[in-house]
C-alpha positions as CSV (number, residue, x, y, z in Angstrom):
1,M,37.8,99.4,137.2
2,K,35.6,101.8,139.1
3,F,32.2,100.1,139.0
4,Q,30.2,102.4,141.4
5,I,26.6,102.7,142.7
6,T,23.7,101.7,140.5
7,A,24.7,104.1,137.8
8,L,26.9,101.4,136.2
9,A,24.0,99.0,135.8
10,M,21.4,101.6,134.6
11,L,22.5,101.9,131.0
12,G,22.6,98.1,130.4
13,A,18.9,98.0,131.2
14,L,17.9,101.0,129.1
15,G,17.2,101.0,125.3
16,L,19.2,103.1,122.8
17,S,16.3,105.6,122.6
18,S,16.0,106.1,126.3
19,L,18.7,108.8,126.5
20,A,18.5,111.9,124.4
21,A,21.1,112.7,121.7
22,A,22.9,116.0,121.6
23,Q,21.7,118.5,119.0
24,T,25.0,118.9,117.2
25,A,26.8,115.7,116.1
26,P,30.5,115.6,116.9
27,A,33.0,114.6,114.3
28,A,33.2,110.9,113.5
29,N,36.2,108.9,114.8
30,D,38.9,107.7,112.4
31,Y,39.2,104.0,113.3
32,S,42.1,103.5,110.9
33,K,44.2,105.1,113.7
34,P,45.5,102.4,116.1
35,E,45.0,104.7,119.1
36,T,41.2,104.5,118.6
37,W,41.4,100.8,119.6
38,L,42.0,99.1,123.0
39,C,42.6,95.8,121.3
40,L,43.8,95.6,117.6
41,P,46.0,92.9,116.2
42,G,49.5,94.3,115.8
43,R,48.8,97.4,117.9
44,A,51.6,98.4,120.3
45,A,50.7,98.5,124.0
46,D,47.6,96.5,123.2
47,A,45.1,96.3,126.2
48,C,44.6,92.5,125.5
49,A,48.3,91.9,126.1
50,V,47.9,91.1,129.8
51,D,48.9,88.4,132.2
52,L,46.1,85.8,132.2
53,S,47.6,83.5,134.9
54,S,45.1,82.2,137.3
55,T,45.0,80.4,140.7
56,V,42.8,77.4,140.9
57,V,41.4,77.2,144.4
58,E,40.0,73.7,145.2
59,K,37.4,72.8,147.7
60,D,40.0,71.7,150.3
61,G,41.7,75.1,150.0
62,K,44.6,73.8,148.0
63,S,45.7,75.9,145.1
64,D,47.7,75.7,141.9
65,K,48.8,78.4,139.4
66,V,47.9,78.0,135.8
67,T,49.2,80.1,132.9
68,L,47.1,80.2,129.8
69,Q,49.1,79.3,126.8
70,A,48.4,80.6,123.3
71,S,47.3,78.1,120.7
72,P,50.0,77.2,118.2
73,A,47.5,77.6,115.3
74,P,45.9,81.0,114.7
75,S,42.1,81.2,115.1
76,P,40.0,81.3,112.0
77,I,37.6,83.8,113.7
78,D,37.6,87.2,115.3
79,C,35.9,88.7,118.4
80,F,34.5,92.2,118.4
81,Y,34.0,93.5,122.0
82,V,32.2,96.6,123.3
83,Y,33.0,97.4,127.0
84,P,30.5,98.4,129.7
85,T,30.1,101.7,131.5
86,V,33.5,102.4,133.1
87,S,34.6,105.8,132.0
88,T,35.7,108.1,134.8
89,D,35.7,111.2,132.6
90,P,33.7,114.0,134.2
91,T,31.8,114.8,131.0
92,P,28.4,113.3,130.0
93,N,30.1,111.3,127.2
94,S,33.7,110.1,127.4
95,D,36.5,111.3,125.3
96,M,38.7,108.9,123.2
97,S,41.7,108.9,125.5
98,I,42.5,105.4,126.8
99,D,42.5,105.6,130.6
100,E,43.1,102.9,133.2
101,A,39.4,102.2,133.6
102,E,39.1,101.1,129.9
103,K,42.3,99.0,130.1
104,R,41.2,97.3,133.3
105,V,37.8,96.2,132.0
106,V,39.4,94.6,129.0
107,A,41.6,92.6,131.4
108,V,38.6,91.6,133.5
109,Q,36.2,90.8,130.7
110,F,37.8,90.3,127.3
111,A,41.5,89.5,127.2
112,R,40.9,85.8,127.9
113,F,39.2,85.5,124.5
114,K,42.4,86.3,122.7
115,H,43.4,82.6,122.6
116,V,40.3,81.5,120.7
117,C,39.8,84.5,118.4
118,R,41.6,87.6,117.1
119,P,40.5,90.4,119.5
120,F,39.1,93.7,118.4
121,A,37.9,96.3,121.0
122,P,37.2,99.8,119.9
123,M,37.2,102.9,122.1
124,Y,33.9,104.8,121.9
125,R,32.4,107.9,123.4
126,Q,30.3,106.1,125.9
127,V,27.9,107.6,128.5
128,T,30.0,108.0,131.6
129,L,29.6,107.0,135.2
130,S,29.4,110.7,136.1
131,A,26.5,111.2,133.8
132,L,24.7,108.1,135.0
133,R,25.1,109.1,138.7
134,Q,23.4,112.4,137.7
135,F,20.7,110.5,135.9
136,M,20.1,108.3,139.0
137,M,19.7,111.4,141.1
138,G,16.9,112.7,138.9
139,Q,19.0,115.1,136.9
140,T,19.2,115.4,133.1
141,P,22.8,115.5,132.0
142,A,23.3,116.2,128.3
143,V,24.2,112.7,127.3
144,D,24.4,111.5,123.8
145,R,23.9,107.8,123.5
146,V,23.4,108.0,119.8
147,L,27.0,109.2,119.6
148,A,28.1,106.1,121.5
149,Y,26.2,103.9,119.0
150,N,27.5,105.7,116.0
151,D,31.1,105.2,117.2
152,V,30.6,101.5,117.6
153,K,29.0,101.3,114.2
154,A,31.9,103.2,112.7
155,A,34.4,100.9,114.3
156,W,32.4,97.9,113.0
157,D,32.2,99.3,109.5
158,W,36.0,99.9,109.5
159,Y,36.6,96.4,110.8
160,L,34.4,94.8,108.1
161,A,36.1,96.9,105.4
162,H,39.7,96.4,106.4
163,E,40.2,93.5,108.8
164,N,37.4,90.9,108.4
165,K,38.2,89.6,104.9
166,G,35.4,87.0,105.1
167,R,36.4,85.7,108.5
168,G,33.8,84.6,111.0
169,V,33.2,87.0,114.0
170,V,31.7,86.8,117.4
171,L,30.1,90.0,118.8
172,I,30.6,90.4,122.6
173,G,29.5,93.2,125.0
174,H,28.5,93.8,128.5
175,S,26.0,96.3,130.1
176,Q,26.1,99.5,128.0
177,G,28.3,97.6,125.5
178,A,25.8,94.7,125.3
179,G,23.0,97.2,124.6
180,L,25.0,98.6,121.7
181,I,25.9,95.2,120.3
182,A,22.2,94.2,120.4
183,E,21.3,97.4,118.6
184,L,24.0,96.9,116.0
185,V,22.7,93.4,115.3
186,R,19.1,94.7,115.0
187,R,20.0,97.5,112.6
188,E,23.0,96.3,110.6
189,I,23.2,92.5,110.7
190,D,19.9,90.6,111.3
191,G,18.6,89.5,107.9
192,K,21.4,91.2,105.9
193,P,24.2,89.5,103.9
194,V,26.8,90.1,106.7
195,Q,24.9,87.8,109.0
196,S,26.6,84.9,107.2
197,R,29.8,85.9,108.9
198,I,28.3,86.0,112.4
199,V,29.7,83.1,114.4
200,G,28.0,84.2,117.7
201,V,26.4,87.0,119.5
202,M,27.0,87.6,123.2
203,P,25.3,90.7,124.6
204,I,25.6,89.9,128.4
205,G,24.3,91.9,131.3
206,S,21.5,93.6,129.3
207,N,17.9,92.8,128.5
208,V,17.8,91.2,125.1
209,A,14.1,90.5,124.1
210,V,13.5,87.1,122.6
211,D,10.3,85.2,121.8
212,D,9.2,82.0,123.5
213,K,11.3,80.0,121.0
214,G,14.4,82.0,122.1
215,M,14.7,83.9,118.8
216,F,16.4,87.3,118.7
217,G,15.0,88.4,115.4
218,S,16.3,85.6,113.1
219,I,19.0,84.6,115.5
220,P,18.3,81.5,117.7
221,S,19.5,81.1,121.3
222,C,22.5,78.7,121.5
223,S,21.5,75.2,122.6
224,A,24.7,73.2,122.1
225,K,28.5,73.6,122.0
226,G,29.7,74.1,118.4
227,Q,26.5,75.8,117.2
228,T,27.2,78.9,115.3
229,G,25.2,82.0,114.4
230,C,23.4,81.9,117.8
231,L,22.8,84.0,120.9
232,V,24.2,83.8,124.4
233,S,22.7,86.4,126.8
234,Y,21.7,86.6,130.4
235,V,21.5,88.8,133.5
236,S,22.5,87.2,136.8
237,F,21.0,87.2,140.3
238,R,21.8,85.2,143.5
239,D,19.4,82.5,144.4
240,T,19.1,84.2,147.8
241,L,18.4,87.6,146.3
242,P,16.2,87.4,143.2
243,P,15.2,90.5,141.2
244,A,13.2,93.1,143.2
245,A,9.9,94.1,141.6
246,T,11.6,97.4,140.7
247,S,14.5,95.8,139.0
248,R,15.2,96.9,135.4
249,F,17.1,93.7,134.7
250,G,15.6,90.5,133.6
251,K,12.4,91.9,132.0
252,V,11.4,93.5,128.7
253,A,8.5,95.7,127.7
254,E,7.7,94.0,124.4
255,A,4.5,92.0,124.5
256,G,4.9,88.3,124.1
257,K,8.7,88.4,124.7
258,H,11.0,87.9,127.7
259,A,14.6,88.7,128.5
260,A,17.0,86.1,127.0
261,C,18.6,83.7,129.3
262,V,21.1,81.2,128.0
263,N,23.1,79.4,130.6
264,P,26.8,79.1,129.4
265,A,27.4,76.1,131.6
266,A,24.3,74.2,130.3
267,L,23.4,75.3,126.8
268,G,20.9,72.6,126.5
269,G,19.0,73.7,129.6
270,G,19.0,72.8,133.3
271,T,21.7,73.4,135.8
272,G,25.5,73.6,135.4
273,Q,28.6,74.3,137.3
274,P,30.3,77.1,135.3
275,V,34.0,77.6,134.9
276,S,34.4,81.0,136.6
277,Y,37.3,83.4,136.3
278,F,37.0,86.0,139.0
279,W,39.2,89.1,139.0
280,N,41.4,88.9,142.1
281,R,41.0,92.5,143.0
282,P,38.3,94.4,144.9
283,L,35.6,95.6,142.6
284,T,35.2,99.0,144.3
285,Q,37.7,101.3,145.9
286,S,36.3,100.8,149.4
287,A,36.0,97.0,149.2
288,E,38.1,94.7,151.4
289,P,40.6,92.4,149.7
290,I,39.1,89.1,148.6
291,V,39.8,86.0,150.7
292,W,39.4,82.8,148.6
293,A,40.4,80.3,151.3
294,R,41.8,80.2,154.8
295,D,45.5,80.8,155.0
296,L,45.8,81.3,151.2
297,T,47.5,84.2,149.6
298,V,46.6,84.6,145.9
299,D,48.9,86.8,143.7
300,T,47.6,86.0,140.2
301,P,45.3,88.4,138.4
302,Y,42.5,85.8,138.2
303,V,41.0,83.0,140.4
304,T,38.9,80.0,139.4
305,T,37.0,78.0,142.0
306,P,35.8,74.6,140.5
307,G,32.3,73.6,141.7
308,L,31.8,76.6,143.9
309,I,28.7,77.9,142.1
310,T,25.8,76.4,140.1
311,T,23.8,78.3,137.5
312,E,20.4,77.8,136.0
313,C,18.1,79.9,133.9
314,V,14.7,80.6,135.5
315,R,11.4,82.3,134.6
316,E,9.6,83.9,137.5
317,G,6.7,86.1,136.5
318,E,7.9,88.8,134.3
319,F,11.6,88.1,135.1
320,S,13.9,85.8,133.2
321,Y,17.5,85.5,134.6
322,L,20.5,83.3,135.4
323,K,20.1,82.1,139.0
324,V,23.4,81.7,140.8
325,T,23.8,79.4,143.8
326,T,26.9,79.3,145.9
327,N,27.6,75.7,147.0
328,A,28.8,76.8,150.4
329,D,30.4,74.3,152.8
330,P,31.4,75.8,156.1
331,A,33.5,72.8,156.8
332,D,35.9,73.3,154.0
333,A,38.7,75.9,153.7
334,R,37.2,77.8,150.7
335,T,35.1,80.9,150.8
336,D,31.4,80.4,151.1
337,T,30.4,83.3,149.0
338,I,31.4,85.3,145.9
339,V,31.7,89.1,145.6
340,G,29.8,90.9,142.9
341,D,26.7,92.7,144.2
342,V,26.1,96.4,143.8
343,M,26.2,97.7,147.3
344,I,24.1,100.6,148.6
345,A,24.6,101.7,152.2
346,G,26.4,98.5,152.9
347,K,23.6,96.2,151.6
348,A,23.3,94.3,148.4
349,D,20.8,95.9,146.1
350,A,18.3,93.4,144.7
351,N,17.6,95.6,141.7
352,W,21.0,94.9,140.2
353,G,21.9,91.3,141.1
354,L,25.4,90.2,140.2
355,H,25.8,92.7,137.4
356,L,29.4,93.4,138.3
357,I,30.5,89.8,137.6
358,D,28.0,88.7,134.9
359,M,30.8,87.7,132.5
360,N,33.2,86.4,135.1
361,L,30.7,83.9,136.5
362,A,31.0,81.8,133.4
363,M,34.1,83.2,131.7
364,G,35.6,79.8,131.0
365,D,32.4,78.5,129.5
366,L,32.0,81.7,127.3
367,V,35.6,81.3,126.0
368,D,35.0,77.5,125.3
369,I,31.8,78.3,123.5
370,V,33.7,80.6,121.2
371,H,36.4,78.0,120.8
372,Q,33.9,75.3,119.8
373,Q,32.3,77.8,117.4
374,A,35.7,78.4,115.8
375,V,36.1,74.7,115.3
376,T,32.8,74.5,113.6
377,W,33.4,77.5,111.5
378,K,36.8,76.2,110.3
379,K,35.3,72.9,109.2
380,S,32.5,74.6,107.2
381,H,34.7,77.2,105.6
C-alpha cells in the first residue's frame, strides 16, 4: 500500500467540486461483472478473503496469536466500502484493473468487517497518487473526480438493485473514499426512502461538516453502541502534534458547522482506550520494519496493543479532531510510539496528522460498532 507524501491526504480534505471534471465522460462501468469488485460475496479471488490473524502485544512484552473466527450465523446487514487514494497508475484517474495497491488497502482497512457484515467493495476510477503529487506541486493534471463519484454511485445503484433486497447496510470509506461516501449520502440517501436501510455511515479521514448538535443533514452522530442510522467520522492527530494552522484536516468552511468527531472508543464522549489493529508492515517503501516490543518477532498480518493509546475528541479553535495519546512507559518492553505520520524530509508533518492509520487506530471498535448495529437491526427487522 504505497501511501506517499501529502498527496494521499489531499483528496480526503477536498470537496467533490474542488477538482475539475473531464469534458468527455468515459463509458460507465458494468458492475454486474465480478471483476469490477474487490469484495463481492461469491466472487472468486475476493480481496476480503485474507488472513486476519493478529498478535496481541501486552504491556509486559508478552504476546499471543489470535485468529479471527467467522460467526456461525450469517450477518443480517451489509457493508459497502470505498477505499482511499492508493492507485499507483500513472494516469490522472485510475483504470479498473485490480492491482496490489487496491488489494492491500482492503486487507488493511476493510477485510476485518467481513465477520460482522457481508462485504462489498467496488473498484472505481479514482484520482491517483500520481495526479495528486502533481496537484501538490502546483500543476493541474486533467483529473476527473466526478468520474470517481459516478463510478461509486453506479456501484451503489447496482448493489441496491441486485444485492440489497431490503437488508440493512453500513457505508464505510476513508480519505478520498470517505469524501465520496459523504457525497453519496448527501445526494442519494439523506431524506430519501433508502435512508430507512442505512444502519450506519462511517466516512473516516475526511472533513464531514456537522452542526453543533452533531447532525450530518438528518443523520445524527452515534452516541451509544447499538444505535443505528448514525454517523461515525473523525480525523486523527497526535496529542504532541496537533493540527498546524495550514492543515486541511479537522476544519470545514461552512458557517456554523465543524468537522465531525465521533470517538469510536467512547461514543458517549470523553476518553477511551481503543482496540487498535495495526498493519504489521511498513507504511511506506523506505520505512524501517516495525518493532512492537523488545526481543519480539511478529509474523502475523496485524498487531493489537491493549491500552497503548487513548483517544478523545477535542475542539480547538476552528479544528475538531480525534486526539491520540500514546501511553508510553519506558520501563516496559513494548514500543513507546506508533507509526502513522506522513513524513516530509524525515519529519512528521503536522498538516496531516495520523491520516495513514485513521481507521487502524480504532479498528476493533469500528467493527464492534457495526456488530452491535447488526444486532439492533436484526431485532427490529
